[in-house]
FIVEX-388606 format. One record per atom (N, C-alpha, C, CB): residue in one letter; x, y, z. Coordinates in steps of 0.2 Angstrom, whole numbers, plus 5000, padded with zeros to 4 digits. Glycine has a CB too. Layout:
<sites>
AXYZ
...
</sites>
This chain:
<sites>
M519549705213
M519749645213
M519249595214
M520249645218
N519649535209
N519149485209
N519149425215
N519349465201
R518649435221
R518549395228
R518649325226
R517849405232
K518249305221
K517849235219
K518549195223
K517749225209
P519049195220
P519649145221
P519749145230
P520449185217
I519849185231
I519949195239
I519349165242
I520049275241
F518749185242
F518149145245
F518249075242
F517349165242
D518349065234
D518448985235
D518948935239
D518348965230
A519548985239
A520048955243
A519848935250
A520648995244
V519548995253
V519348995261
V518848945261
V518949055264
R518448935257
R517748885258
R518048825257
R517148895253
Q518648795254
Q518748745253
Q519248715258
Q518848745247
L519748775263
L520048745268
L519548745275
L520648785269
L518848775273
L518548795281
L518248715278
L517848885283
G517748685273
G517648615273
G516648635272
G517948575281
R516548695271
R516048705270
R515748775269
R515748675274
G515248795269
G514948865264
G515048915271
G513848855260
F514848975267
F514849025274
F514349055276
F515049075274
R514449065283
R513949115288
R514049185284
R514149115299
P513449225284
P513349295284
P513849325288
P512849305286
S514049305294
S514649345297
S515249325295
S514749355304
D515349265291
D516149235288
D516049275282
D516149135286
V515549305277
V515649345275
V515949415275
V515349345275
A515549435279
A515849525280
A516649515286
A515049585284
L516749465289
L517449465290
L518049455285
L517449425294
L517849405280
L518349395274
L518349455270
L518149335269
D517449505271
D517649555266
D518249615267
D517049585265
A517949625277
A518449665280
A519049645279
A518349675288
A519149575280
A519949565280
A520349575274
A520049495280
I520149565268
I520349585260
I520249675259
I519649555253
D519749685261
D519849765261
D520449785266
D519049805264
S520649775273
S520849815275
S521649785272
S520749825282
A521649715268
A522449695263
A522549765260
A522349625255
N522049765255
N522149805250
N522149895250
N521649795247
H522049905256
H522149985257
H522649995262
H521550025259
V523149975262
V523750005264
V524250055262
V524049965265
G523950085254
G524250115252
G524150205255
G524250095245
P524150235251
P524250315252
P523750345254
P524350345248
A523750365259
A522950415261
A522850475256
A523050455268
A522150455258
A521550495253
A521950595251
A520450505260
A522450625256
A522650665253
A523250665250
A522650695255
G523350605245
G523950615240
G523650595233
G524550575242
F522650605234
F522350595228
F522150665223
F521750565231
T522150655218
T521650705214
T521250665210
T521950755209
L520650695206
L520050645203
L520650605199
L519350675197
G520350545197
G520450515192
G520150525185
G520250465193
E520350485180
E519850475173
E519150455175
E520050425169
A519350375179
A518650355181
A518250395185
A518650305184
G518350425190
G517950475193
G517550525189
G518250505197
R518150555187
R517750625181
R517250565176
R518650685174
S517350525172
S517050495166
S516250485171
S517650405162
L516350455178
L515850455180
L515450485182
L515750425181
I515650555184
I515350605186
I514950645178
I516050655189
R515250645174
R515150675167
R514650635162
R515850665164
K514650585165
K514150505163
K513250535167
K514750405169
W513350525173
W512850565176
W512550595175
W512850595178
E512850665174
E512850735177
E512550775169
E513750765180
G512950715163
G512950735157
G512950845156
G512250695155
C513050825149
C512750915148
C512250915146
C513050975143
A511950935149
A511050925146
A510851005144
A510350885155
R510350995139
R509951035136
R510351085132
R509451075140
R510651035127
R510951085123
R510451115117
R511651055119
R510451175117
R509951215111
R510251195105
R510051305112
P509851235100
P509951215093
P510551255091
P509451235088
D510751285096
D511451345092
D512151305096
D511351475095
G511951255099
G512451215101
G512751235109
G513051235096
R512351295110
R512451305119
R511951275123
R512451385121
F512151295132
F511851245134
F511351285138
F512151185137
E510651275140
E510551325145
E510151305151
E510151375141
A510051335156
A509851315163
A509351265164
A509451385166
Y509151205170
Y508551185168
Y508451175178
Y508451115162
P507951165178
P507751145186
P507851085185
P507051165190
D507851055192
D508250995195
D507650955194
D508650995204
P507750895188
P507050845187
P506850795191
P507050815180
G507350805198
G506850765203
G506650775211
G507250695204
S506750855209
S506450895214
S505550955212
S507150965216
A505150945218
A504550955217
A504651035215
A504050935222
T504951075217
T505151155216
T505451145212
T505451185220
G506151115208
G506351135203
G506951165206
G505851175199
E507351175211
E507651185216
E508251115215
E507151195223
P508751135215
P509251205211
P509051185205
P510251205213
W509251255201
W509351265196
W510151235193
W509151345195
T510051205187
T510651165183
T510951175179
T510651125182
I511651205176
I511951195169
I512351155168
I512151255167
G512451145162
G513051085160
G513151035162
G513551095161
W513851015168
W514050965170
W513750955177
W514750975169
G513050975177
G512950965184
G512951035189
G513450915187
S513251095186
S513451135192
S512551175193
S514251195188
T512751205201
T512251225202
T512551285206
T511651185205
G512451335210
G512451395214
G511851445212
G512951415213
S512151505216
S511751535217
S511751595211
S511751555223
D512151575205
D512451625201
D511851565195
D513551635200
I511651505196
I511251485191
I510651485190
I511451435190
R510251515184
R509551535186
R509251525180
R509451615188
K508851515179
K508151525173
K508451585170
K507151545175
G508351545164
G508651595157
G509451595156
G508451675158
L510051575161
L510551565159
L510651525154
L510951545163
V511151535149
V511251515144
V512251515143
V510851565140
W512451445143
W513251435141
W513551405135
W513451415146
T514051425135
T514551395130
T514651325131
T515251435130
Q515051275127
Q515351215129
Q515851215133
Q515651195125
E516051305132
E516851315134
E516551325140
E517351375132
Q516051355143
Q515851365149
Q515651325153
Q515451385149
C515151285150
C515351215154
C515851165157
C515151175151
D516351145154
D516851135154
D517251175160
D516951145150
A517351235161
A517851265163
A517551285171
A517951325158
R516951275168
R516451265176
R516751195181
R515451245175
F516451165177
F516551105178
F517451085181
F516151065171
D517751115181
D518551105180
D518751125189
D519051175173
R518351205188
R518251235193
R518151215199
R518051275192
D517451195198
D516951165202
D517251095207
D516351155197
I517751065201
I517950985205
I518550995209
I518150925198
V518651065209
V519251075213
V519051065221
V519651145212
R518451125222
R518151105229
R517951055230
R517751125232
F517651005228
F517350945226
F517850895230
F517150935218
V518550885226
V518950855229
V519350875236
V519250845224
E519350925236
E519550995242
E519150945248
E518951105240
E518450955246
E517950945252
E518050855255
E517150955249
V518250825251
V518150745252
V519050725254
V517850685244
H519550765253
H520150755254
H520050765264
H520650805250
A519850855262
A519550865271
A519250795276
A518750915269
A518750765273
A518150725277
A518450685277
A517450715273
L518850625273
L519250575274
L519850595279
L519550545267
G520150635279
G520750645285
G521450605280
G520550585294
D521750565285
D522150515283
D521950445283
D522650535287
A521350445280
A521350375281
A521250355274
A520750345284
A521750275274
A522050245270
A521450235262
A522350175274
T521650245258
T521050265251
T521350245245
T520750365250
T520950205243
T521250195234
T521050245228
T520750125230
Q521150235222
Q521050295220
Q520450265216
Q521550345216
G520250225217
G519650205216
G519050225221
G519750125215
Q519050215227
Q518650245232
Q518750315232
Q518750205238
F519150335230
F519150425232
F519050465224
F520050465236
D518750425220
D518350435214
D517750415214
D518650395208
A517550375218
A516850355220
A516550395225
A516750285221
L516850445231
L516750475236
L516850545232
L517050455243
V517250565227
V517150635226
V516450625220
V518050675223
S516450575216
S515550585212
S515150565215
S515350555204
F514950545221
F514450545228
F514350605229
F514750505235
H514850635232
H514850715235
H514650775229
H515650735238
Y515150765223
Y514850805218
Y513950815218
Y515250775211
N513750745218
N512750725216
N512550755223
N512450615215
T512750735228
T512550745235
T512650805239
T512750715238
G513250835239
G513650865243
G513550855250
G513550925242
A513650785250
A513350745260
A514050715261
A512550665262
I514750745259
I515250705262
I515250715269
I515850725261
R515150755272
R515250785278
R514750725283
R514950885278
K514150745281
K513750695286
K513350615284
K513250735288
A513750595276
A513650535277
A513850475280
A513650525272
T513450435282
T513750385287
T514450345283
T513050335289
L514350345276
L514750295273
L515550335272
L514250265264
T515350405275
T516150435275
T516550405283
T516150525275
R516050405289
R516350385293
R516450305294
R516050405298
L516050255291
L516450205289
L516750195285
L516250185288
H517150235280
H517650225276
H518150245281
H517750255269
R518350295285
R518650325290
R518950265297
R518050405292
E518450215296
E518550155301
E518750105298
E517850145304
K519050125292
K519050035287
K518750005289
K519549985287
R518150015286
R517549985286
R517149975279
R517150035291
F517649975275
F517549985270
F517049935264
F518049995270
A516749845267
A516249825263
A515749865266
A516049735263
E515449885272
E514849925273
E514949975273
E514449925278
A515250025270
A515350085266
A515150085262
A515750105266
A515350025258
A515050035252
A514250005248
A515650005248
L514249995254
L513349955256
L512750045256
L513249895268
E513450085261
E512850145260
E512750195255
E512950195266
F512950175251
F512950205244
F512250205241
F513350155239
A511850145242
A511250125239
A510650145245
A511250045236
K510950205249
K510350215253
K510350305251
K510450185262
W510850325246
W510750395245
W510450395236
W511750445246
I509850375236
I509450365228
I508650405230
I509250255225
Y508650435236
Y508050485235
Y508150545233
Y507750505241
N507550585232
N507350645229
N506750695230
N507350645223
D506650725235
D506050735237
D505750685240
D505650755234
G506050645244
G505750585246
G505550525242
G505250615248
K505550535237
K505550475233
K506250445227
K505050495228
P506150365228
P506850335225
P506850355215
P506950245227
L507550375215
L507450385208
L507750335203
L507750455206
P507650285198
P507950245195
P508550275194
P507750225191
G508650315190
G509450355187
G509850355194
G509350465183
L509550385200
L510150385206
L510250315209
L510050435212
K509750265207
K509950215211
K510350145205
K509150185217
K510650175199
K511050165194
K511750195196
K510750175188
R511550255197
R512350295197
R512450275205
R512350405196
R512050275209
R512450235216
R512950155215
R511650215221
A512450125211
A512850065211
A513350065206
A512550005210
E513450105202
E514050105198
E514550155204
E513950145190
E514250205206
E514850225212
E515150175217
E514650285217
A514850125219
A514850065223
A515350025221
A514150045223
A515350005214
A515749955210
A516449995210
A515349925202
L516450065209
L517050095208
L517550105214
L516850155207
Y516950115219
Y517450125227
Y517550045229
Y516650175236
R517149985226
R517449905229
R517949905224
R516849815228
G518149925218
G518549915214
G518549855211
G519049935216
</sites>
């Protein structure tokens, strides 16, 4: 939603510029008005969320024969966890593992069901837009942190503007900020804001 016309109209009504507290209150009011729709439990992952996850996870390490090999986490000093396909990890993913494109796609489809269910459980009956849900699934798919993240609590409390700011805090791997995570979180926050 383009908020500029609303802010411009309120600024004109007030006859002055905004203080930071005014901006926060107005953002919260707009968020609240926009979030009277269905609760999170009614959602599945939308195309925007699926595309965002696949964009950032990539289907990396394609071999000359067209298959994909497992690789160590590029942001981790230890290389853990080993990853394959669309960012799939787990005890069955190890060095030397090779999959076809079909195996990568099937694993993604199977994994995403779990991440969607975990986001549903974490949000409970909190009113949620499709964009917010997609952004939170992408965040959880990458971090596994939907249950412990402050952004989840803020979302449940309908503090959507504050929750959107929390994405930017999840840019570290092994204590170092990663440029790719900064960009991914910015895209997730933009999708969350709608």
